[in-house]
C-alpha positions in Angstrom: -35.4 -13.9 -15.9 -35.5 -14.5 -12.1 -32.4 -14.4 -9.9 -32.8 -18.2 -9.3 -33.0 -18.9 -13.0 -29.9 -16.8 -13.7 -28.1 -18.7 -10.9 -29.1 -22.0 -12.4 -27.6 -21.0 -15.7 -24.3 -19.9 -14.1 -24.0 -22.9 -11.9 -26.3 -25.7 -13.0 -26.8 -28.8 -10.9 -25.5 -27.6 -7.5 -26.7 -30.2 -4.9 -28.1 -28.8 -1.7 -25.6 -29.0 1.1 -22.8 -30.1 -1.1 -19.2 -28.8 -1.2 -20.1 -26.9 -4.4 -22.9 -25.2 -2.5 -20.5 -24.2 0.3 -18.0 -22.9 -2.3 -20.8 -20.6 -3.6 -21.1 -19.1 -0.1 -17.4 -19.0 0.6 -16.4 -17.7 -2.9 -12.8 -19.1 -3.1 -11.7 -16.7 -5.9 -12.3 -13.7 -3.7 -9.8 -15.1 -1.1 -7.0 -13.5 -3.1 -8.1 -10.2 -1.5 -7.0 -11.7 1.9 -3.8 -13.4 0.7 -2.3 -10.4 -1.1 -2.0 -8.0 1.9 -0.4 -10.7 4.1 2.1 -11.5 1.3 3.1 -7.9 1.0 3.2 -7.1 4.7 5.2 -10.2 5.5 7.6 -9.8 2.6 8.3 -6.2 3.3 8.8 -6.9 6.9 11.3 -9.7 6.1 13.1 -7.5 3.6 13.5 -4.8 6.3 14.4 -7.0 9.3 16.0 -10.0 7.7 13.8 -12.6 9.3 10.2 -13.4 10.4 8.5 -16.3 12.1 7.1 -18.6 9.5 4.6 -20.0 12.0 3.4 -16.5 12.9 3.1 -15.7 9.2 0.9 -18.8 8.6 -1.3 -17.8 11.6 -1.7 -14.3 10.2 -2.5 -15.7 6.7 -5.1 -18.1 8.2 -6.8 -15.4 10.2 -6.9 -13.0 7.2 -8.4 -15.7 4.9 -11.0 -16.6 7.6 -12.0 -12.9 7.8 -12.8 -13.0 4.1 -14.6 -16.3 4.4 -16.8 -14.8 7.2 -17.4 -11.7 5.2 -18.5 -13.8 2.2 -20.8 -16.1 4.2 -22.3 -13.1 6.1 -22.9 -11.4 2.7 -24.6 -14.5 1.4 -27.0 -15.1 4.3 -27.5 -11.4 5.1 -28.6 -10.6 1.6 -31.1 -13.5 1.6 -32.6 -12.6 4.9 -33.1 -9.0 3.7 -34.9 -10.3 0.5 -32.3 -8.8 -1.8 -32.9 -11.4 -4.5 -36.7 -11.1 -4.6 -36.9 -8.6 -7.4 -35.4 -11.1 -9.8 -33.2 -8.4 -11.4 -29.8 -9.3 -9.8 -27.0 -10.2 -12.3 -24.2 -10.9 -9.8 -22.8 -14.2 -8.6 -25.4 -16.7 -7.2 -26.0 -16.9 -3.5 -26.2 -20.3 -1.9 -28.9 -19.4 0.6 -31.1 -17.5 -1.8 -31.1 -20.5 -4.2 -31.8 -23.0 -1.5 -28.5 -24.8 -1.8 -27.7 -24.0 1.8 -30.0 -23.0 4.7 -29.6 -19.7 6.5 -29.1 -21.7 9.7 -26.3 -23.8 8.3 -24.4 -20.7 6.9 -24.8 -18.9 10.2 -23.4 -22.0 11.9 -20.5 -21.9 9.4 -19.9 -18.2 10.3 -19.7 -19.1 14.0 -17.2 -22.0 13.4 -15.0 -19.7 11.2 -15.1 -17.0 13.8 -14.1 -19.4 16.6 -11.2 -20.7 14.5 -10.1 -17.2 13.7 -10.3 -16.3 17.4 -8.1 -19.3 18.2 -5.5 -18.1 15.7 -5.8 -14.6 17.0 -5.2 -15.7 20.6 -2.1 -17.5 19.5 -0.9 -14.2 17.8 -1.7 -12.3 21.0 0.6 -14.7 22.9 3.2 -14.1 20.3 3.0 -10.3 19.9 0.8 -8.9 22.6 -2.6 -7.5 23.3 -2.7 -4.9 20.5 -3.3 -7.9 18.2 -6.6 -8.3 19.9 -7.7 -4.9 18.7 -6.8 -5.7 15.2 -8.7 -9.0 15.3 -11.8 -7.8 17.0 -12.2 -4.7 14.7 -11.7 -6.9 11.6 -14.2 -9.4 12.8 -16.8 -6.7 13.6 -16.3 -5.2 10.1 -16.7 -8.6 8.5 -20.0 -9.2 10.3 -21.2 -5.6 9.9 -20.7 -5.6 6.1 -24.1 -7.3 5.6 -25.3 -7.6 9.2 -26.9 -5.4 11.8 -29.6 -2.7 11.4 -27.5 -0.6 9.0 -25.2 -2.9 6.9 -22.1 -1.3 5.4 -23.1 -2.9 2.1 -26.2 -0.6 2.0 -24.1 2.6 2.3 -21.6 4.3 0.0 -18.8 3.3 2.3 -18.3 -0.3 1.2 -15.2 0.5 -0.9 -13.7 2.6 2.0 -14.2 -0.3 4.4 -12.5 -2.7 2.1 -9.7 -0.2 1.6 -9.1 0.1 5.3 -9.4 -3.5 6.4 -8.0 -5.3 3.4 -5.4 -2.7 2.8 -4.2 -0.5 5.7 -5.1 -2.9 8.6 -4.1 -6.1 6.8 -0.7 -5.0 5.3 0.4 -2.8 8.2 -0.9 -5.4 10.7 0.9 -8.3 9.1 4.2 -6.3 9.1 3.8 -5.3 12.7 2.7 -8.7 14.0 5.7 -10.3 12.3 8.4 -7.8 13.0 7.2 -5.6 15.9 7.5 -2.5 13.7 6.1 -0.9 10.6 8.2 0.5 7.7 7.3 3.5 5.6 7.3 1.4 2.5 4.8 -0.9 4.1 2.5 2.0 4.9 2.6 3.1 1.3 2.1 -0.5 0.1 -0.9 -0.8 2.3 -2.6 2.1 0.4 -1.7 0.4 -2.9 -3.1 -3.0 -1.9 -6.2 -1.5 -0.3 -6.9 0.5 -3.4 -6.9 -2.7 -5.6 -9.0 -4.5 -3.1 -11.5 -1.7 -3.1 -11.4 -1.7 -6.9 -12.8 -5.3 -6.9 -15.8 -4.2 -4.8 -16.3 -1.2 -7.1 -16.7 -3.7 -10.0 -19.2 -5.7 -8.0 -21.3 -2.6 -7.1 -21.1 -1.1 -10.6 -22.4 -4.4 -12.1 -25.3 -4.4 -9.7 -26.2 -0.7 -9.8 -29.7 -1.1 -11.3 -30.6 -4.0 -9.0 -29.2 -2.2 -5.9 -31.4 0.9 -6.6 -34.5 -1.4 -6.6 -33.7 -3.0 -3.3 -32.6 0.1 -1.5 -28.9 -0.3 -1.4 -27.2 3.1 -1.5 -23.8 1.9 -2.7 -21.1 4.3 -4.0 -22.3 3.4 -7.6 -25.9 4.1 -6.8 -25.2 7.3 -4.9 -22.8 8.9 -7.4 -24.0 7.2 -10.6 -22.3 5.2 -13.3 -20.0 8.0 -14.3 -18.8 8.4 -10.7 -18.4 4.7 -10.4 -16.2 4.6 -13.5 -14.0 7.4 -12.1 -13.7 5.6 -8.8 -12.6 2.4 -10.5 -10.1 4.3 -12.6 -8.6 6.1 -9.6 -8.4 2.9 -7.6 -6.5 1.1 -10.4 -4.1 4.1 -11.0 -3.2 4.9 -7.4 -1.1 1.8 -6.7 1.1 2.5 -9.7 1.5 6.1 -8.7 2.8 5.0 -5.3 5.6 2.8 -6.8 8.1 5.7 -7.3 7.7 6.9 -3.6 8.1 3.3 -2.4 11.2 2.8 -4.5 12.7 6.2 -3.4 12.0 5.7 0.3 13.1 2.1 0.2 16.2 3.0 -1.9 15.4 0.1 -4.1 14.6 0.4 -7.8 13.5 -3.2 -7.7 10.3 -2.0 -6.0 9.3 -0.6 -9.3 8.8 -4.1 -10.6 4.9 -4.0 -10.5 5.0 -1.3 -13.2 5.2 -4.2 -15.6 1.5 -4.7 -14.8 0.5 -1.2 -16.0 -0.6 -2.4 -19.5 -2.8 -5.1 -17.9 -4.3 -2.5 -15.6 -5.1 -0.3 -18.6 -6.7 -3.1 -20.4 -8.8 -4.0 -17.3 -10.0 -0.4 -17.1 -11.0 -0.5 -20.7 -12.8 -3.7 -20.1 -14.7 -2.2 -17.2 -15.8 0.8 -19.2 -16.8 -1.1 -22.3 -18.3 -4.2 -20.6 -22.0 -4.9 -21.4 -24.4 -5.0 -18.5 -24.9 -8.4 -16.9 -22.8 -11.4 -15.9 -20.0 -10.3 -18.2 -18.8 -8.1 -15.4 -17.9 -11.2 -13.4 -14.9 -11.7 -15.5 -13.8 -8.1 -14.9 -14.3 -8.8 -11.2 -12.1 -11.9 -11.2 -9.5 -10.1 -13.3 -9.3 -7.4 -10.7 -8.7 -10.0 -8.0 -5.9 -11.5 -10.1 -4.4 -8.0 -10.8 -4.2 -7.4 -7.0 -2.4 -10.7 -6.4 0.0 -10.2 -9.3 0.7 -6.6 -8.0 1.4 -8.1 -4.5 3.6 -10.8 -6.0 5.6 -8.4 -8.1 6.0 -6.0 -5.2 7.1 -8.8 -2.9 9.6 -10.1 -5.5 11.0 -6.6 -5.9 11.4 -6.3 -2.1 13.3 -9.6 -1.9 15.4 -8.7 -5.0 16.3 -5.4 -3.5 17.4 -7.0 -0.3 19.6 -9.5 -2.2 21.2 -6.7 -4.2 21.7 -4.4 -1.2 
């Protein structure tokens, strides 16, 4: 079965240039990866300081979501330009440009528009907090474009999960806290590692699912480089690390309420079992979406614990 036939079975009847076609390129379900770190960084900052600017928080959220949108569109068009779907062995989510639902030119124009809007939001945040925001924004934008762009895309190396960990964990959580409060708490730093770990776990699912195809097209992802066994160990570690950080967060924050996400541990264990036992093919997509949801729930429970701890203090 060719990649186009597989895409047609997953999403039949996608009209060219339609909103559904753009949704394929943007991938709305993956935007949870951008929402979770801002939720955690903003809430922990509020719990520590007692107040944050709602307008600034919305600007940070908008910029983070746009970074993920740009990453997804660049991934769609970059993969097509490099001929990644030509082998017909890919089992991942369909790509709008590869299936002719959107043109490469239109998606690249969409990337430019999203980048301009993100720049506008960033400049507003620079006015609010200062020039260091510019460094955060520029580095995030460059990483989004470099994931599937340039002469040596990050997606073709073993460092994809590390990049996601850094930019959708450390940079996003710590950056949100700093922009909104002007400081960074130790609990926030620990939380950034936890959120980054779960975000990287989602990419680990994606790369594990596509390991056979990626070998054929020359992508040396972590899964390709270290094999299926190494990929399983990586996913297990990335799921376990956030829960291991809960006790240090609760101890440093002097708030047992920060342990609230431990309630998600059974769900994480079931997800790990699903990852290990999942048959090859599109069935991995549900594991991917479940990992997105686990990250959001972890962020929500941690944020709720931070607010509860402040109320009880």
